C-alpha positions as CSV (number, residue, x, y, z in Angstrom):
1,M,-24.0,70.9,3.1
2,G,-20.9,72.3,4.7
3,K,-17.4,70.8,4.4
4,E,-16.1,68.8,7.3
5,L,-12.9,70.3,8.8
6,A,-9.9,68.0,9.1
7,G,-12.1,65.0,9.7
8,N,-13.0,66.0,13.2
9,G,-16.8,66.2,12.8
10,F,-17.1,70.0,12.5
11,C,-18.7,71.2,9.3
12,I,-17.9,74.6,7.8
13,D,-21.0,76.6,7.0
14,P,-20.3,78.6,3.7
15,N,-23.0,81.1,4.6
16,I,-21.3,82.4,7.7
17,P,-18.4,84.8,7.2
18,I,-15.0,83.9,8.6
19,P,-13.3,86.6,10.7
20,A,-9.5,86.6,10.8
21,E,-6.7,88.7,12.1
22,I,-4.5,89.1,9.0
23,A,-0.8,89.6,9.5
24,S,0.7,92.8,8.2
25,D,2.8,90.9,5.6
26,A,0.0,88.8,4.2
27,Q,-0.3,89.3,0.4
28,S,-3.5,87.3,-0.3
29,L,-6.1,85.1,1.2
30,A,-3.7,82.2,0.5
31,D,-1.5,83.6,3.2
32,L,-4.2,83.1,5.9
33,S,-3.2,80.6,8.6
34,F,-5.3,78.6,11.1
35,E,-3.8,80.8,13.8
36,M,-5.1,84.0,12.1
37,I,-8.6,82.5,11.7
38,A,-8.6,81.2,15.3
39,A,-7.4,84.6,16.6
40,G,-10.1,86.5,14.6
41,M,-12.9,84.2,15.7
42,T,-11.7,84.4,19.3
43,R,-11.7,88.2,19.2
44,F,-15.2,88.2,17.7
45,V,-16.6,85.9,20.4
46,T,-14.8,87.9,23.1
47,E,-16.3,91.2,21.9
48,D,-19.8,89.9,21.1
49,P,-20.4,86.6,23.0
50,G,-24.1,86.8,22.5
51,H,-24.0,87.1,18.7
52,K,-26.0,84.5,16.8
53,D,-22.8,83.1,15.2
54,S,-20.7,83.1,18.3
55,D,-21.4,79.5,19.3
56,Y,-20.5,78.5,15.7
57,Y,-17.2,80.4,16.0
58,R,-16.5,78.7,19.4
59,R,-16.9,75.3,17.9
60,F,-14.8,76.4,14.8
61,V,-12.0,77.6,17.0
62,L,-12.0,74.3,19.0
63,A,-11.9,72.4,15.7
64,L,-9.0,74.4,14.5
65,K,-7.1,74.4,17.9
66,P,-8.3,71.6,20.1
67,D,-5.7,72.5,22.7
68,I,-6.4,76.2,22.8
69,R,-7.8,76.2,26.3
70,G,-4.6,74.8,27.9
71,H,-2.4,77.2,26.0
72,L,-4.5,80.3,26.9
73,V,-4.7,79.3,30.6
74,E,-0.9,78.9,30.7
75,A,-0.4,82.2,28.9
76,A,-2.8,84.0,31.3
77,R,-1.1,82.6,34.4
78,F,2.4,83.5,32.9
79,K,1.3,87.1,32.4
80,A,-0.2,87.3,35.9
81,G,2.9,85.8,37.4
82,N,4.9,88.6,35.8
83,R,2.3,91.1,37.1
84,D,1.0,92.0,33.6
85,Y,-2.6,91.9,34.9
86,R,-4.0,93.8,32.0
87,G,-2.6,91.3,29.5
88,A,-3.7,88.4,31.7
89,L,-7.2,89.7,32.0
90,E,-7.4,90.1,28.2
91,I,-6.6,86.4,27.8
92,A,-9.1,85.6,30.6
93,D,-11.8,87.5,28.7
94,A,-11.1,85.3,25.6
95,L,-11.1,82.2,27.7
96,Q,-14.4,83.1,29.3
97,A,-15.9,83.9,25.9
98,L,-14.8,80.5,24.5
99,F,-15.6,78.5,27.6
100,P,-18.3,80.5,29.4
101,E,-19.1,77.9,32.1
102,D,-15.8,76.1,32.5
103,P,-15.0,76.1,36.3
104,A,-11.2,76.1,35.7
105,V,-11.5,79.1,33.4
106,L,-13.6,80.9,35.9
107,L,-11.0,80.1,38.6
108,T,-8.2,81.5,36.4
109,R,-10.0,84.8,36.1
110,A,-10.7,84.9,39.9
111,R,-7.0,84.3,40.7
112,I,-5.8,87.0,38.3
113,L,-8.2,89.6,39.8
114,E,-7.2,88.5,43.3
115,G,-3.5,89.0,42.4
116,K,-4.2,92.4,40.9
117,A,-6.1,93.5,44.0
118,E,-3.2,92.4,46.3
119,A,-0.7,94.2,44.1
120,L,-2.7,97.5,44.2
121,G,-3.4,97.3,48.0
122,A,-5.9,99.9,49.1
123,D,-6.4,101.0,45.5
124,G,-7.5,97.5,44.5
125,D,-11.0,97.5,46.1
126,A,-12.8,97.3,42.7
127,D,-10.6,94.3,41.7
128,E,-11.2,92.6,45.0
129,E,-15.0,93.0,44.4
130,A,-14.6,91.5,41.0
131,A,-12.5,88.7,42.4
132,R,-15.2,87.9,45.0
133,A,-17.9,87.8,42.2
134,A,-15.6,85.4,40.2
135,Y,-15.1,83.1,43.2
136,E,-18.9,83.1,43.8
137,R,-19.3,81.8,40.2
138,V,-16.6,79.1,40.8
139,L,-18.3,78.0,44.0
140,G,-21.6,77.7,42.2
141,C,-20.3,75.0,39.9
142,T,-21.5,71.4,40.3
143,P,-19.7,69.2,41.1
144,P,-17.4,71.4,43.3
145,L,-14.0,72.2,41.9
146,P,-11.4,71.4,44.6
147,D,-9.0,74.0,43.5
148,G,-11.8,76.5,43.5
149,L,-12.6,75.7,47.2
150,F,-8.9,75.9,48.1
151,N,-8.3,79.3,46.5
152,A,-11.7,80.8,47.5
153,G,-11.0,79.7,51.1
154,F,-7.8,81.7,51.3
155,F,-9.4,84.6,49.5
156,F,-12.2,84.9,52.0
157,M,-9.8,84.5,54.9
158,K,-7.6,87.5,53.9
159,E,-10.2,89.6,52.1
160,R,-9.7,93.3,53.1
161,K,-13.2,94.7,52.9
162,S,-15.4,91.9,54.3
163,Q,-13.2,89.1,55.6
164,N,-15.5,86.1,56.0
165,I,-13.9,83.6,58.3
166,D,-17.0,81.4,58.5
167,R,-17.1,81.2,54.7
168,A,-13.4,80.4,54.5
169,K,-13.8,77.6,57.0
170,K,-16.7,76.1,55.0
171,C,-14.6,76.2,51.8
172,F,-11.6,74.5,53.6
173,T,-13.8,71.8,55.2
174,A,-15.5,71.1,51.8
175,Y,-12.0,70.9,50.2
176,L,-10.8,68.3,52.6
177,S,-14.0,66.3,52.0
178,C,-13.7,66.2,48.2
179,E,-10.0,66.3,47.6
180,K,-8.1,63.3,48.9
181,N,-4.9,63.8,47.0
182,G,-2.4,66.7,47.1
183,R,-0.5,66.5,50.4
184,A,0.9,70.0,50.2
185,K,-2.5,71.7,49.7
186,R,-4.3,69.5,52.3
187,G,-1.6,70.5,54.7
188,A,-2.0,74.2,53.9
189,V,-5.8,73.9,54.5
190,R,-5.3,72.1,57.8
191,R,-2.9,74.8,59.0
192,A,-5.4,77.5,58.0
193,L,-8.2,75.8,59.9
194,S,-5.9,75.5,62.9
195,E,-5.0,79.2,62.7
196,I,-8.7,80.1,62.6
197,E,-9.2,78.1,65.8
198,D,-5.9,79.0,67.5
199,Q,-6.3,82.7,66.8
200,S,-10.0,82.7,67.6
201,L,-10.7,84.5,64.4
202,E,-14.4,83.6,64.5
203,D,-14.8,85.6,67.7
204,P,-17.4,88.4,67.2
205,S,-15.1,91.0,68.9
206,F,-12.4,90.3,66.3
207,Q,-14.8,90.5,63.4
208,E,-16.4,93.7,64.8
209,A,-13.0,95.4,65.3
210,R,-11.8,94.6,61.8
211,A,-15.1,95.8,60.3
212,L,-15.1,99.1,62.2
213,I,-11.5,99.9,61.1
214,L,-12.3,99.0,57.5
215,R,-15.4,101.3,57.6
216,G,-13.1,104.2,58.7
217,D,-13.8,104.2,62.5
218,P,-10.5,103.0,64.0
219,A,-11.3,104.6,67.4
220,A,-14.4,102.4,67.8
221,G,-12.4,99.4,66.5
222,L,-9.9,99.8,69.2
223,G,-12.5,99.1,71.9
224,A,-13.6,95.9,70.2
225,I,-10.1,94.6,69.6
226,R,-9.0,95.3,73.2
227,A,-12.0,93.3,74.4
228,F,-10.9,90.5,72.2
229,L,-7.3,90.7,73.5
230,E,-8.5,90.6,77.1
231,R,-9.8,87.1,76.4
232,F,-7.2,86.0,73.8
233,P,-3.9,87.8,74.7
234,L,-1.8,85.4,72.7
235,A,-3.6,85.9,69.4
236,W,-1.0,87.7,67.3
237,K,-3.7,88.7,64.7
238,G,-5.5,90.6,67.5
239,W,-2.3,92.6,68.2
240,F,-1.9,93.2,64.4
241,V,-5.4,94.7,64.2
242,L,-4.7,96.8,67.3
243,G,-1.5,98.1,65.7
244,W,-3.4,98.8,62.5
245,G,-6.1,100.8,64.3
246,L,-3.4,102.8,66.3
247,R,-1.5,103.5,63.1
248,L,-4.6,104.9,61.4
249,L,-5.1,107.2,64.4
250,G,-1.5,108.5,64.1
251,R,-0.4,106.9,67.4
252,W,2.9,105.7,65.9
253,E,4.7,104.6,69.0
254,D,1.7,102.6,70.4
255,G,1.2,101.1,67.0
256,A,4.8,100.0,66.8
257,A,4.6,98.4,70.2
258,A,1.5,96.4,69.1
259,F,3.2,95.2,65.9
260,R,6.3,94.1,67.8
261,K,4.0,92.1,70.2
262,A,2.4,90.4,67.1
263,L,5.9,89.5,65.8
264,E,6.9,88.2,69.3
265,L,3.8,85.9,69.3
266,G,4.8,84.4,65.9
267,G,2.9,86.6,63.5
268,R,3.9,86.4,59.8
269,P,6.8,89.0,59.4
270,G,6.1,90.4,55.9
271,D,3.0,92.6,56.6
272,L,3.9,93.1,60.3
273,R,7.4,94.4,59.6
274,N,6.0,96.7,56.8
275,E,3.4,98.1,59.2
276,L,6.0,98.5,62.0
277,A,8.3,100.3,59.5
278,I,5.6,102.8,58.7
279,C,5.1,103.6,62.4
280,L,8.8,103.9,62.9
281,M,9.2,106.2,59.9
282,E,6.4,108.5,61.0
283,S,7.8,108.7,64.5
284,G,11.2,109.7,63.2
285,D,13.1,106.5,63.6
286,L,14.3,106.3,60.0
287,R,17.1,103.9,60.8
288,G,14.8,101.5,62.5
289,A,12.3,101.7,59.7
290,R,15.0,101.0,57.1
291,A,16.1,97.9,59.1
292,E,12.6,96.5,59.1
293,L,12.0,97.2,55.4
294,E,15.3,95.7,54.4
295,A,14.6,92.6,56.5
296,C,11.3,92.2,54.5
297,L,13.0,92.8,51.2
298,R,15.5,90.0,51.9
299,E,12.5,87.6,52.3
300,E,10.4,89.1,49.4
301,P,12.7,90.9,46.9
302,E,9.8,91.7,44.6
303,N,7.4,93.0,47.2
304,V,6.2,96.2,45.6
305,K,4.9,97.7,48.9
306,I,8.3,97.3,50.5
307,L,10.1,98.8,47.6
308,S,7.7,101.8,47.5
309,N,8.1,102.3,51.2
310,L,11.8,102.3,50.9
311,G,11.4,105.0,48.3
312,V,9.3,107.0,50.6
313,L,11.9,106.5,53.4
314,S,14.7,107.7,51.0
315,L,12.7,110.9,50.3
316,K,12.3,111.5,54.0
317,K,16.1,111.3,54.2
318,G,16.4,113.7,51.3
319,D,18.0,111.2,48.9
320,R,15.9,111.7,45.8
321,T,18.3,109.6,43.6
322,E,17.9,106.5,45.8
323,A,14.2,107.1,46.1
324,A,13.8,107.2,42.3
325,G,15.7,103.9,42.1
326,F,13.3,102.2,44.5
327,F,10.2,103.6,42.7
328,R,11.6,102.7,39.3
329,T,12.2,99.1,40.4
330,A,8.6,99.0,41.9
331,L,7.1,100.2,38.6
332,E,9.1,97.6,36.6
333,I,7.5,94.9,38.7
334,E,4.0,96.5,39.0
335,P,3.4,99.3,36.5
336,D,0.1,100.2,38.1
337,D,1.5,100.6,41.7
338,P,-0.1,103.9,42.8
339,V,2.5,104.9,45.4
340,A,5.5,104.5,43.2
341,R,3.7,106.1,40.2
342,A,2.7,109.1,42.3
343,Y,6.1,109.7,43.8
344,F,8.1,109.0,40.7
345,S,6.1,111.6,38.7
346,R,7.1,114.3,41.2
C-alpha cells in the first residue's frame, strides 16, 4: 500500500515513477523540492494528457500544491497583460492539462487567445478562430459561468470574421439573468444591449455589408451599408463600415468623410481616428494624419496599431530615425506585431 502524502488523503504509488524538473545546481535526489516534482508532473501531463498515469500525476500535483490553480491563473493573466501571449498560452496549456473541464480555466485560455488576436489585427485570424472555439467550450459548461457569458458576449459583438450580434445578445441576456451582483459589469452589459438596439446592429443590411467587406468584396458591401444608412442615418457604426469599405477601395477622401461623420455621431474615437488617419495619410495630408494618431496615443499610449502607424507616417516623411523609434516601442509592447516587425527589419 502506498504512503499517504502529508496527511491529505493522497497515497503515493511506489510503482509509478516520479518525473521532476531538476535544478541545474542539484547535487543529489535529496535536493529535490516539491516545486521540482510538481513542475515535472505538470509538464508530463501537459505533453501527454491521455497517458495512463496522467490522472495520478494530476492528483499528485494537487496534493503537493493545493493552490496551484490560482497561482497559474494569476501568472497567465499577468503574462497576457504584458502581451507575453506565448508565455501565457504555455501556462494555459498546463492549466488545461491539470483541470481539463474547469470553466474558469477554459475562460482564461479564451481571453488570452482573444487578446492575442486583437494585438495581431488582421494577422490574428487563426487566434480568433481558436478563441471562438474556446468560448464555445466555456458556454457549454453547466451551470453557466457568468464571467464566461460576459466575455463571450463582447467577443461575439466585435469578432472580425463573423460578428454574431444575435449570439452576443443572448449571452448578455443570460448574464443578466444569472448574475445579480457586480454593478460595473451589469452596467457594461446593459450599455452593450442598448448599443445593439440603438445602432440597429441586428439589421440584415448591416450584417450583410460587414460580411461582404470581410469576404473581400467592399464594392458590394457599400450598396448594403448605404441601404442601411438610408434607414438609420444616425447609426455611427454604419458610417464606420461605410468608411471601412471606401478605404479598402482606395477612396481615401470619401473614407475620411465617413469616419468623421461616425466621430460626429459619437463613435468610439480609438479605431475611428486610426482609420481616419490612414485615409489622411494615403491622400497626402500627413499633418492631419499625425494629429489624429497623436490624439489616439494620448488616450491609449500602448496601442501598438497607433505606434506602428506613426512609424509608417514617419517613413512617409522620410524620417527613418523617428520611424525606428516608433517601431521599436511597438515591438517592446508586442514582439509579434507584424507591421512593426516588417518595417523595422528593412
